[in-house]
Residue, then its C-alpha position, 0 to 999 in steps of 0.5 A: x494312811x491305814x495300810x493292812x497286811x493279812x493272811x487269806x490263807x492258813x496254809x503256808x503252801x497256798x495256791x492260785x486255785x485256793x485263792x480263786x475259790x476263797x475270792x468266789x465263796x465271798x462274792x469278792x470281784x477281782x482281776x487277775x494279773x501276772x508279772x515276770x521276775x523283777x518286773x516293776x510297775x512304777x508310782x501310781x496314785x490311787x482314787x479308790x481303795x484297793x486290795x492285792x491278793x498274792x496267789x503265787x511268786x512274791x511281790x513287794x508294794x511300796x505305799x507312801x514310803x512304807x514297803x510291805x512284802x507278799x508271799x503266797x497267802x498274803x494280801x494287802x488292803x491299800x487306802x485310797x488317795x495314796x501313791x504306790x509302787x509294785x516290784x515283782x519277786x525273783x520268780x514273778x508273781x501271779x496276783x489278783x486285785x480288787x476293782x479298779x484294775x491298774x496293772x494291765 
């Protein structure tokens, strides 16, 4: 498994608008979703690779036993054929996800 966390923003105080512009400029198709404070998304299995982009708030992803915390400006590329679960932070989160969308 090759889990990869990276920064999509060089700015500490990045915004959702900045992320939308970033994705549009790179022609990356994604879907927007939000979560309330501490909302959990139980374990799921990925069939295709997916990238989660954190626009606002915070999110913790647990992927095959590895925990990754995301803040605004962070993203994580999750490989296919792994199980994962997500939990929003204390302020909830606004995220974008590459297709396929699995949290609506």
